C-alpha positions as CSV (number, residue, x, y, z in Angstrom):
1,M,-30.9,11.5,-13.6
2,S,-34.2,12.5,-12.1
3,V,-34.7,15.7,-10.2
4,A,-34.0,15.3,-6.5
5,R,-34.8,17.5,-3.4
6,V,-31.7,18.5,-1.4
7,L,-31.9,20.1,2.0
8,V,-29.1,22.6,2.7
9,T,-29.2,23.4,6.4
10,R,-27.6,26.8,6.2
11,H,-27.0,29.5,3.6
12,V,-23.7,29.3,1.6
13,P,-21.8,31.8,-0.5
14,P,-22.9,32.4,-4.1
15,G,-21.7,29.6,-6.4
16,G,-21.5,27.0,-3.6
17,L,-24.6,25.1,-4.8
18,D,-24.0,25.5,-8.5
19,P,-23.5,21.7,-9.1
20,L,-27.0,21.1,-7.7
21,V,-28.5,23.9,-9.8
22,E,-26.7,22.7,-13.0
23,A,-28.1,19.2,-12.3
24,G,-31.6,20.6,-12.0
25,H,-32.1,19.5,-8.4
26,E,-34.5,21.4,-6.1
27,I,-32.8,23.1,-3.1
28,V,-34.6,23.3,0.2
29,S,-33.4,25.7,2.9
30,S,-34.7,28.1,5.5
31,E,-35.4,31.7,4.3
32,N,-33.7,33.4,7.2
33,D,-30.6,31.1,7.6
34,A,-31.8,29.9,11.0
35,P,-30.5,26.5,12.0
36,Y,-32.9,23.6,11.9
37,S,-33.7,22.0,15.2
38,P,-33.2,18.2,15.6
39,D,-36.9,17.7,15.4
40,E,-37.2,19.8,12.2
41,L,-34.4,17.8,10.6
42,R,-36.1,14.5,11.6
43,D,-39.3,15.7,10.1
44,L,-37.7,17.0,6.9
45,A,-35.4,14.0,6.3
46,P,-37.9,11.6,4.8
47,G,-38.9,14.1,2.2
48,V,-35.5,14.9,0.7
49,D,-33.0,12.8,-1.3
50,A,-30.0,14.4,0.3
51,I,-28.9,16.6,3.2
52,I,-26.0,19.1,3.1
53,S,-25.2,19.6,6.7
54,M,-22.9,21.8,8.7
55,L,-20.7,20.9,11.6
56,T,-23.2,22.4,14.0
57,D,-26.0,20.0,12.9
58,Q,-26.2,16.8,14.9
59,I,-27.2,14.2,12.3
60,T,-28.3,11.5,14.7
61,G,-29.3,7.9,14.1
62,E,-32.9,9.0,14.7
63,I,-32.7,11.6,11.9
64,L,-31.0,9.1,9.6
65,Q,-33.6,6.4,10.4
66,A,-36.4,8.8,9.6
67,G,-34.7,9.7,6.3
68,A,-34.0,6.2,5.3
69,S,-37.7,5.4,5.7
70,G,-38.3,7.9,3.0
71,L,-36.2,9.3,0.1
72,L,-32.9,10.1,1.8
73,K,-29.8,8.6,0.2
74,V,-26.8,10.8,1.2
75,V,-25.6,13.2,3.8
76,A,-22.8,15.5,2.8
77,N,-21.2,17.3,5.7
78,A,-19.6,20.6,4.7
79,A,-16.6,20.1,6.9
80,V,-13.5,17.9,7.1
81,G,-14.6,16.4,10.4
82,Y,-17.8,14.4,10.6
83,D,-18.1,13.7,14.3
84,N,-21.5,15.3,14.2
85,V,-22.8,12.6,11.9
86,D,-23.7,9.1,13.1
87,V,-21.7,7.5,10.3
88,A,-22.2,4.0,11.6
89,S,-26.0,4.3,11.6
90,A,-25.8,5.9,8.1
91,H,-23.9,3.0,6.7
92,R,-26.1,0.4,8.5
93,L,-29.1,2.1,6.8
94,G,-27.4,2.0,3.4
95,L,-26.9,5.8,3.3
96,S,-23.8,7.5,1.9
97,V,-21.8,10.1,3.9
98,C,-19.5,12.7,2.3
99,N,-17.2,15.4,3.8
100,T,-15.2,18.2,2.3
101,P,-11.5,17.4,2.7
102,G,-8.7,19.3,1.0
103,V,-10.5,22.5,0.1
104,L,-10.0,24.1,3.5
105,D,-6.4,23.0,4.3
106,Q,-4.7,26.3,3.2
107,T,-7.2,28.6,4.9
108,T,-7.2,26.7,8.2
109,A,-3.4,26.5,8.2
110,D,-3.3,30.3,7.7
111,L,-5.6,30.8,10.7
112,T,-3.5,28.4,12.7
113,F,-0.4,30.4,12.0
114,L,-2.2,33.6,12.9
115,L,-2.8,32.1,16.3
116,I,0.8,30.9,16.6
117,L,2.0,34.5,15.9
118,A,-0.5,36.1,18.1
119,T,0.1,33.8,21.1
120,R,3.9,33.9,20.9
121,R,3.9,37.7,20.7
122,Q,0.8,38.2,22.9
123,T,-0.8,40.7,20.6
124,S,-4.2,40.6,22.2
125,T,-2.8,41.7,25.6
126,A,-0.8,44.5,23.9
127,E,-3.8,45.7,21.9
128,A,-6.0,45.6,25.0
129,D,-3.5,47.8,26.9
130,L,-3.5,50.2,24.0
131,R,-7.3,50.4,23.7
132,D,-8.0,50.8,27.5
133,G,-5.4,53.4,28.0
134,T,-3.0,51.3,30.1
135,W,-0.2,51.9,27.6
136,K,1.7,55.1,28.4
137,G,4.4,54.9,25.8
138,W,7.2,52.6,24.7
139,G,9.2,50.8,27.4
140,F,12.2,48.5,27.1
141,L,10.6,45.8,29.2
142,D,7.0,46.3,28.2
143,H,5.0,43.6,26.4
144,L,7.9,41.1,26.3
145,A,6.9,37.9,24.6
146,H,8.8,35.2,22.7
147,D,10.3,34.7,19.2
148,I,8.7,32.6,16.5
149,H,11.9,32.3,14.5
150,G,14.2,29.7,16.0
151,A,11.4,28.1,18.1
152,T,10.3,24.5,17.8
153,L,6.8,23.7,16.6
154,G,5.2,20.4,17.7
155,L,2.3,19.2,15.6
156,V,-0.2,16.8,17.1
157,G,-1.5,15.1,14.0
158,Y,0.2,15.3,10.6
159,G,-2.5,15.3,8.0
160,R,-3.1,17.8,5.2
161,I,-3.7,20.8,7.5
162,G,-0.8,19.8,9.8
163,Q,1.6,19.6,6.9
164,E,0.5,23.0,5.6
165,V,1.2,24.5,9.0
166,A,4.6,22.8,8.9
167,R,5.3,24.4,5.5
168,R,4.5,27.9,6.9
169,A,6.5,27.3,10.0
170,E,9.6,26.3,8.1
171,G,9.3,29.6,6.2
172,F,9.4,31.4,9.6
173,G,12.6,29.6,10.5
174,M,11.0,27.2,13.0
175,T,12.1,23.6,13.7
176,V,9.1,21.3,13.1
177,L,8.4,18.1,14.9
178,H,5.2,16.0,14.8
179,H,3.5,13.1,16.6
180,T,0.9,10.7,15.2
181,R,-0.4,7.3,16.5
182,T,1.6,5.5,13.8
183,P,5.0,6.6,12.4
184,T,4.7,8.8,9.3
185,G,8.1,8.2,7.8
186,H,8.5,12.0,7.6
187,P,11.5,13.8,9.2
188,G,10.8,15.1,12.7
189,Y,8.5,12.3,13.8
190,V,8.3,11.9,17.6
191,A,6.9,8.6,18.9
192,S,5.6,10.0,22.3
193,L,3.1,12.8,22.7
194,L,4.6,13.7,26.1
195,S,8.1,13.9,24.5
196,L,6.8,16.1,21.7
197,I,5.3,18.5,24.3
198,E,8.5,18.6,26.2
199,Q,10.5,19.5,23.1
200,S,8.1,22.1,21.7
201,D,7.9,25.8,22.2
202,V,4.5,25.8,20.4
203,L,2.1,22.9,20.3
204,S,-0.5,22.9,17.6
205,V,-3.3,20.4,17.5
206,H,-4.6,18.9,14.3
207,V,-6.5,15.7,15.1
208,P,-10.1,14.6,14.5
209,L,-12.5,14.3,17.5
210,T,-12.8,10.6,18.4
211,P,-13.3,8.8,21.7
212,E,-9.5,8.3,21.7
213,T,-8.7,12.0,21.2
214,H,-11.3,13.4,23.7
215,H,-9.2,15.4,26.3
216,L,-6.1,14.2,24.6
217,I,-4.3,17.2,26.1
218,G,-5.1,17.0,29.8
219,P,-3.4,17.5,33.2
220,E,-0.6,15.0,32.5
221,E,0.2,16.7,29.2
222,F,0.1,20.2,30.6
223,A,2.6,19.2,33.2
224,M,5.1,18.7,30.4
225,F,4.8,22.2,29.0
226,H,7.4,24.8,29.7
227,P,6.5,28.3,31.2
228,T,7.5,29.8,27.8
229,S,5.4,27.4,25.7
230,T,2.2,28.1,23.9
231,L,-0.7,25.9,22.7
232,V,-2.9,26.4,19.6
233,N,-6.0,24.4,18.8
234,T,-7.9,24.7,15.5
235,S,-9.2,21.1,15.4
236,R,-12.0,20.3,17.7
237,G,-12.7,21.8,21.2
238,P,-13.1,18.6,23.2
239,V,-9.6,17.5,22.3
240,I,-8.4,19.9,25.0
241,D,-9.3,19.6,28.7
242,E,-10.2,23.3,29.1
243,D,-10.1,23.3,32.9
244,A,-6.7,21.8,32.9
245,L,-5.6,24.4,30.3
246,V,-6.8,27.3,32.5
247,D,-5.2,25.8,35.5
248,A,-1.9,25.7,33.6
249,L,-2.2,29.3,32.4
250,E,-3.2,30.6,35.9
251,A,-0.2,28.7,37.5
252,G,2.2,30.1,34.9
253,K,3.0,26.7,33.6
254,L,2.1,27.8,30.1
255,F,2.8,31.1,28.4
256,G,-0.3,31.4,26.2
257,A,-3.0,29.6,24.3
258,G,-4.8,30.4,21.0
259,L,-8.1,28.7,20.5
260,D,-10.5,28.7,17.5
261,V,-12.6,25.8,18.8
262,F,-14.2,25.1,22.2
263,D,-15.7,22.2,24.2
264,G,-19.5,22.6,24.0
265,E,-19.5,25.5,21.6
266,P,-21.2,27.9,21.1
267,A,-21.4,27.8,24.9
268,I,-18.0,28.7,26.2
269,N,-16.4,27.7,29.5
270,P,-16.5,30.9,31.6
271,R,-13.0,30.2,32.9
272,I,-11.7,30.3,29.3
273,L,-13.1,33.7,28.7
274,T,-11.3,35.2,31.7
275,A,-8.1,33.1,31.4
276,P,-4.9,35.1,31.1
277,R,-2.7,35.3,27.9
278,T,-5.3,33.8,25.6
279,V,-6.3,34.6,22.0
280,L,-9.8,33.4,21.3
281,L,-11.6,33.2,18.0
282,P,-15.2,32.0,17.2
283,H,-14.4,28.9,15.1
284,I,-13.4,30.8,11.9
285,G,-10.7,28.4,10.7
286,S,-12.3,28.0,7.2
287,A,-14.2,31.3,7.2
288,T,-13.3,32.9,3.9
289,V,-15.7,33.5,1.1
290,E,-13.5,31.4,-1.3
291,T,-13.1,28.5,1.0
292,R,-16.7,28.3,2.2
293,M,-17.9,28.4,-1.4
294,N,-15.5,25.6,-2.3
295,M,-16.6,23.5,0.7
296,A,-20.3,23.9,-0.4
297,R,-19.3,23.0,-4.0
298,L,-17.5,19.9,-2.9
299,A,-20.5,18.8,-0.7
300,S,-22.8,19.5,-3.7
301,Q,-20.6,17.5,-6.0
302,G,-20.7,14.6,-3.6
303,V,-24.5,14.7,-3.5
304,C,-24.7,14.9,-7.3
305,A,-22.4,11.9,-7.6
306,V,-24.4,9.7,-5.2
307,L,-27.7,10.7,-6.8
308,A,-26.3,9.7,-10.2
309,G,-25.3,6.3,-8.9
310,Q,-21.6,7.1,-8.8
311,T,-19.0,7.0,-6.0
312,P,-17.9,10.5,-5.0
313,I,-14.2,11.3,-4.4
314,N,-15.2,12.7,-0.9
315,I,-17.1,9.6,0.3
316,V,-16.6,8.7,4.0
317,L,-15.7,5.0,4.4
318,G,-15.9,2.8,7.4
């Protein structure tokens, strides 16, 4: 296998690029970890054999066209989702696309459950009262929230991450239901999304961003929540209609919301930032040293496989 040039759009934890190093490939990246602009990616693409991209990189048809006119053979997106990559254009141009499924399931499920706990118990509100001096001592009716044990968790989507969240929920004594577009054959399947919401104390969203899932949870869905219900989203921000979410929170139709992803991030809807009873995190679902290293390794392995004329296990089809 000849030496190839691989553009890595952001810095990764030590060890993440070892497969590329061991194969003798040349790694191209910015010195200061600054993200590349679309114009920079377009200009760099023809001169590299592979791109390891991040979910914040918009790998457009224009960038892929430029790359395909030169050396580019594969784009490996260091994420499970790949809505930031124009996969149709890549395949039309004969380029391979890889992602990094599996390696971040446990870590994202952990973060999801952190948000479930924090929203049900409203820990952010309690901590804020402690820090700003509002709290004057223990009170029998102070900071009353809702139990996790005995509650019903509704999962929208039941892939690897959703199933890991379900496993954690069962350990906490929750009843677990789930909804997908097609029946899963697993216990707890609910055919209707609205019915799932109506039956759930906590709704946790685990679907990819597609045209069909954009604003999947909107005004009609929020009307089905109970005043004691909470919503958690660790999938993609645009799956939730954020204005409808804030309307529901302000009207008391929803007890709380925990969000790790946002529509239009890193820009955040100002209404979300001031909405009551929210726990907000800056898209850290997979942000552990171990998981980010493994994501980079899997992306690197996919690149090495394609460059060696092999089909990687993490190839994106269709």
